[in-house]
N, CA and C of each residue as an Amber inpcrd file, in Angstrom:
protein
   231
 -72.2280000 131.0790000 -18.9070000 -72.3520000 129.5200000 -19.7220000
 -73.8160000 128.9370000 -20.1260000 -74.3510000 128.3600000 -20.7500000
 -75.5140000 127.3020000 -20.8890000 -75.1570000 126.1610000 -20.6950000
 -76.2250000 125.8890000 -19.2610000 -76.4750000 124.7920000 -18.6800000
 -76.5180000 123.4350000 -19.5040000 -75.8870000 122.3330000 -19.6930000
 -76.5920000 121.4720000 -19.9960000 -76.1290000 119.8780000 -19.6120000
 -77.2000000 119.1560000 -19.9270000 -77.0260000 117.6240000 -19.0610000
 -76.4740000 116.6950000 -20.2830000 -75.5800000 115.8610000 -19.6700000
 -74.7320000 114.7710000 -20.4400000 -74.5650000 113.4860000 -19.5110000
 -74.5020000 112.7830000 -20.5420000 -74.3370000 111.6820000 -19.7030000
 -72.5240000 111.7210000 -19.3140000 -72.1220000 110.6670000 -19.0570000
 -70.9190000 110.2380000 -18.4250000 -70.3150000 108.6370000 -18.3360000
 -69.5660000 108.3560000 -19.0150000 -69.0420000 107.0250000 -19.3880000
 -67.6500000 106.6220000 -19.0860000 -67.4890000 106.0100000 -17.7010000
 -66.2940000 106.1790000 -17.4820000 -65.9530000 104.8310000 -17.2180000
 -64.3690000 104.4530000 -17.8450000 -64.4520000 103.2770000 -17.9640000
 -62.6490000 103.2360000 -17.9000000 -62.0470000 101.9580000 -17.1650000
 -60.6770000 101.5650000 -17.2370000 -59.8230000 101.6120000 -18.1470000
 -58.8450000 102.2550000 -18.5480000 -57.7710000 101.8160000 -19.2570000
 -56.3290000 101.5950000 -18.7140000 -56.0230000 100.5720000 -18.6060000
 -54.5720000 100.3220000 -17.8850000 -54.4620000 100.6510000 -16.5580000
 -54.0120000 101.5740000 -16.0850000 -53.8920000 102.1020000 -14.7390000
 -55.0750000 103.2340000 -15.0900000 -55.4050000 104.0990000 -16.0240000
 -56.1230000 105.1360000 -15.6030000 -57.7500000 105.2440000 -16.0130000
 -58.6070000 106.0530000 -15.7070000 -59.9950000 105.9260000 -15.4380000
 -60.3600000 107.1550000 -16.8900000 -60.9860000 106.3700000 -17.6230000
 -61.9390000 107.8230000 -18.9310000 -62.6920000 108.1030000 -18.7380000
 -63.1090000 109.2290000 -18.8820000 -64.3910000 109.9130000 -18.7300000
 -64.7580000 110.4640000 -20.1430000 -65.9180000 109.9350000 -20.5350000
 -66.5180000 110.3940000 -22.2570000 -67.9650000 110.8780000 -21.9770000
 -68.0890000 111.5530000 -22.6830000 -69.4120000 112.2400000 -22.9620000
 -70.0000000 111.7330000 -24.4670000 -70.9030000 110.7490000 -24.5790000
 -70.4530000 110.6340000 -26.1330000 -71.8890000 111.6690000 -26.8770000
 -72.4060000 112.3750000 -26.3390000 -73.1960000 113.4130000 -26.9200000
 -72.5840000 114.5570000 -27.4040000 -71.1770000 114.9070000 -27.1060000
 -70.2170000 116.1340000 -27.0400000 -69.0570000 115.2890000 -27.9880000
 -68.7570000 114.1150000 -27.5690000 -67.3680000 113.2970000 -27.9420000
 -66.6240000 113.9910000 -27.3860000 -66.3230000 114.4470000 -26.1420000
 -65.4410000 115.0550000 -25.3550000 -65.0460000 114.0700000 -23.9410000
 -63.8140000 113.7990000 -24.0320000 -63.1040000 112.8690000 -23.1590000
 -62.2360000 113.4680000 -22.1270000 -61.8970000 112.7550000 -21.1010000
 -61.0220000 113.6470000 -20.2350000 -59.9800000 112.0700000 -19.6760000
 -59.3420000 112.2800000 -18.5210000 -58.7270000 111.2130000 -17.6080000
 -58.3850000 111.4010000 -15.8420000 -58.5380000 110.4010000 -15.0260000
 -58.1740000 110.6790000 -14.3240000 -57.3110000 109.3360000 -13.4490000
 -56.6990000 109.5680000 -12.2380000 -56.1900000 108.1230000 -11.9300000
 -57.0880000 107.5240000 -10.8720000 -58.2950000 108.3500000 -10.8950000
 -59.4010000 107.2000000 -10.2960000 -60.6540000 107.6510000 -10.8960000
 -62.1410000 107.0990000 -10.1150000 -63.2970000 107.2520000 -11.3880000
 -63.5490000 108.7750000 -10.8860000 -63.4250000 108.8920000  -9.8680000
 -63.9350000 110.6390000  -9.2160000 -63.0090000 111.1870000  -9.6620000
 -61.9940000 111.4200000 -10.1060000 -60.8440000 112.2740000 -10.8940000
 -61.4710000 112.7750000 -12.2340000 -61.8250000 110.9740000 -12.8330000
 -61.8240000 111.2640000 -14.2860000 -63.2920000 112.0770000 -14.2430000
 -64.3480000 111.7350000 -13.2680000 -65.7760000 112.6110000 -13.7140000
 -65.2080000 114.3320000 -13.3880000 -64.6610000 114.2220000 -12.5410000
 -64.6040000 115.7010000 -12.2270000 -63.6660000 116.3300000 -13.4260000
 -62.5920000 115.5250000 -14.0440000 -61.7630000 115.8610000 -15.3540000
 -63.0300000 115.9820000 -16.5490000 -63.5400000 115.6300000 -16.4410000
 -64.6890000 115.6590000 -17.8610000 -65.2330000 116.6380000 -17.6190000
 -66.0540000 116.6940000 -16.6390000 -66.8600000 117.7780000 -16.6700000
 -66.0540000 119.5240000 -16.5570000 -65.2500000 119.6130000 -16.2550000
 -64.4310000 120.4250000 -16.7370000 -63.8390000 120.5930000 -18.3830000
 -63.8760000 119.5220000 -18.6540000 -63.2640000 119.5220000 -20.5500000
 -64.5080000 119.8280000 -20.8550000 -65.9370000 119.4750000 -20.5250000
 -67.3050000 119.3360000 -20.7320000 -67.4080000 121.3740000 -21.0660000
 -67.3000000 121.6190000 -19.7060000 -67.6400000 122.9310000 -18.9210000
 -66.7760000 123.9140000 -20.2370000 -65.1720000 123.5550000 -20.6360000
 -64.4270000 123.9980000 -21.4700000 -65.1060000 123.9800000 -22.7180000
 -65.2520000 123.1640000 -23.3740000 -65.8400000 123.0200000 -24.8390000
 -67.1700000 123.8910000 -24.9110000 -67.7420000 123.8760000 -24.1830000
 -69.0530000 124.7290000 -24.2480000 -68.7880000 126.2230000 -24.0410000
 -67.9020000 126.6830000 -22.9040000 -67.1910000 127.8590000 -22.9900000
 -67.0240000 128.2840000 -24.4490000 -65.8170000 127.5330000 -25.0310000
 -65.0670000 127.9160000 -25.9390000 -66.2620000 127.6330000 -27.3500000
 -67.4190000 127.0970000 -27.6610000 -67.9680000 127.0050000 -28.2540000
 -69.0390000 128.1050000 -28.4430000 -69.6700000 128.5080000 -27.2430000
 -70.2600000 130.2050000 -27.1020000 -69.3750000 130.8340000 -27.8780000
 -67.8120000 131.1190000 -27.1610000 -67.4060000 132.2210000 -27.9930000
 -67.2200000 132.4500000 -29.4280000 -67.0480000 131.0980000 -29.8750000
 -66.8600000 131.2040000 -31.6290000 -68.5750000 131.1340000 -31.6800000
 -69.2880000 131.1970000 -31.2550000 -70.9550000 131.2850000 -31.9020000
 -71.3200000 130.1610000 -32.2340000 -70.8340000 129.0580000 -32.4390000
 -70.6920000 127.9510000 -32.7970000 -71.8070000 126.6100000 -31.6920000
 -72.3250000 127.1660000 -30.6600000 -72.4950000 126.6230000 -29.5470000
 -74.0030000 125.7590000 -29.9040000 -74.8040000 126.6250000 -30.7380000
 -76.3110000 126.6030000 -30.8990000 -76.5880000 125.7450000 -31.6820000
 -75.5550000 125.5870000 -32.7960000 -75.4170000 124.9630000 -34.0860000
 -74.8370000 123.1220000 -33.3610000 -73.8640000 123.1230000 -32.6280000
 -73.4070000 121.9940000 -32.0080000 -74.4520000 121.4140000 -31.3020000
 -75.1930000 122.4310000 -30.6380000 -76.3250000 121.6390000 -29.7490000
 -77.4410000 120.6110000 -30.7530000 -77.5930000 121.4520000 -31.4350000
 -78.9270000 121.1790000 -31.9110000 -78.3130000 119.8750000 -33.0670000
 -77.1620000 119.7470000 -33.6840000 -76.6330000 118.9660000 -34.4630000
 -76.6180000 117.3130000 -33.4650000 -76.1500000 117.6340000 -32.4850000
 -75.8620000 116.3240000 -31.2990000 -77.5240000 115.9500000 -30.6080000
 -78.3470000 116.5380000 -30.9110000 -79.8380000 116.1920000 -30.4630000
 -80.2520000 117.3140000 -29.1980000 -79.7160000 117.9630000 -28.4810000
 -80.0150000 118.5530000 -27.6850000 -81.0930000 119.2800000 -27.7100000
 -82.0410000 119.8020000 -27.1780000 -82.8050000 120.4680000 -27.0060000
 -83.4270000 121.6570000 -25.8130000 -83.3710000 122.6850000 -25.8200000
 -83.6090000 123.5110000 -24.8510000 -84.9520000 122.8360000 -24.0410000
 -84.7410000 123.1860000 -22.5290000 -86.0800000 122.1620000 -21.6060000
 -87.3790000 123.4240000 -21.8900000 -88.3160000 122.9040000 -21.5540000
 -89.5820000 123.4710000 -22.1050000 -89.8770000 124.7580000 -20.5700000
 -89.1200000 124.1720000 -19.9650000 -89.6090000 125.0940000 -18.4890000
 -88.8020000 127.0940000 -18.9730000 -88.2810000 126.5460000 -20.0370000
 -87.5580000 128.0970000 -20.6720000 -86.2940000 128.3660000 -19.4840000
 -85.6220000 128.0130000 -18.7470000 -85.2190000 127.9990000 -17.7970000
 -83.4300000 127.9020000 -18.5130000 -83.6110000 128.1490000 -19.7760000
 -82.1170000 127.6960000 -20.6120000 -81.3240000 126.5740000 -20.8030000
 -81.5630000 125.3660000 -19.9440000 -81.0980000 124.5910000 -19.8520000
 -81.0740000 123.4330000 -21.1660000 -80.0780000 122.9010000 -21.7770000
 -80.4610000 121.7980000 -22.5710000 -80.4240000 120.4270000 -21.9540000
 -81.2140000 119.6060000 -22.8200000 -81.3210000 117.8460000 -22.1940000
 -81.1750000 117.5400000 -23.5650000
């Protein structure tokens, strides 16, 4: 899987906490901040894995402004 860095915005909506990754427009939720963060990380991982399988990940990352790091490690920032 292609490792990427992403921002996580966590906010409360009613009794639930929502985790959102604005770069990829991926969200998840949980009963507390920690669970929302873990579930968001899982949602982003699944999104990236599925995009890799479909062959669309490179285009998505490019479109959203990600660039491969200069160290050649394959990480995206």
